[in-house]
C-alpha positions in Angstrom: -0.2 8.0 3.3 -0.1 4.3 4.2 -3.8 4.0 3.3 -3.3 5.6 0.0 -0.4 3.3 -0.8 -2.7 0.4 0.2 -5.5 1.5 -2.1 -3.2 2.2 -5.0 -0.5 -0.4 -4.8 -1.7 -3.4 -2.8 0.5 -5.7 -4.9 3.6 -3.8 -3.7 2.4 -4.0 -0.1 1.8 -7.7 -0.3 5.3 -8.2 -1.8 6.8 -6.3 1.2 4.6 -8.3 3.6 5.9 -11.5 2.0 9.5 -10.3 2.3 9.0 -9.5 6.0 7.5 -12.9 6.6 10.1 -14.7 4.6 7.6 -16.0 2.1 7.5 -16.2 -1.7 4.1 -14.4 -1.8 1.4 -13.1 0.5 -2.2 -12.3 0.1 -5.4 -11.8 2.2 -5.3 -15.6 2.9 -1.9 -15.4 4.5 -2.1 -15.8 8.3 -0.9 -12.7 10.0 -0.7 -10.5 6.9 -2.9 -7.7 8.3 -0.8 -7.0 11.3 2.1 -6.3 9.0 0.3 -4.1 6.5 1.3 -0.8 8.1 4.9 -1.8 8.7 5.2 -3.0 5.1 3.6 0.3 3.8 6.0 2.4 5.9 9.0 0.4 4.6 7.9 1.1 1.1 7.4 4.8 1.7 10.8 5.1 3.4 12.4 3.5 0.4 10.7 5.9 -2.1 12.4 8.7 -3.9 11.2 12.2 -3.3 9.5 12.1 -6.8 7.7 8.8 -5.9 6.5 10.4 -2.6 5.2 13.4 -4.5 3.2 11.1 -6.8 1.7 9.4 -3.7 0.9 12.8 -2.1 -0.8 13.9 -5.3 -2.9 10.7 -5.3 -3.8 11.4 -1.7 -4.9 14.9 -2.5 -7.0 13.7 -5.4 -8.6 11.0 -3.3 -9.3 13.6 -0.6 -11.2 15.7 -3.1 -12.9 13.0 -5.2 -13.1 10.0 -2.9 -11.8 6.6 -3.6 -11.6 5.4 -7.2 -14.6 3.5 -8.5 -12.7 0.1 -8.6 -11.8 0.5 -5.0 -15.4 1.5 -4.0 -16.7 -1.8 -5.5 -14.5 -4.0 -3.3 
C-alpha cells in the first residue's frame, strides 16, 4: 500500500519526509529523501483511520485492475 500512497498522495509523503528530516519542506531534490519514502508512507498509513485505509485499499484494487492513472504513466 505504500506504493499506492506514493502514487496518489506524494505531497503528503513529502510533508512527512520533511517532518522526519526536520525541514520545512522536502522534494525530489532534497538529499536523502528517497531512503525515507517508505518510512514516511508507513507513518502516514499507521495514522490513518479505518475509513481512510479503506479508501487507499479501494484505490489499490482499482489500480491493480486498470493500471496506474494516465497522469502517473506520463511521469
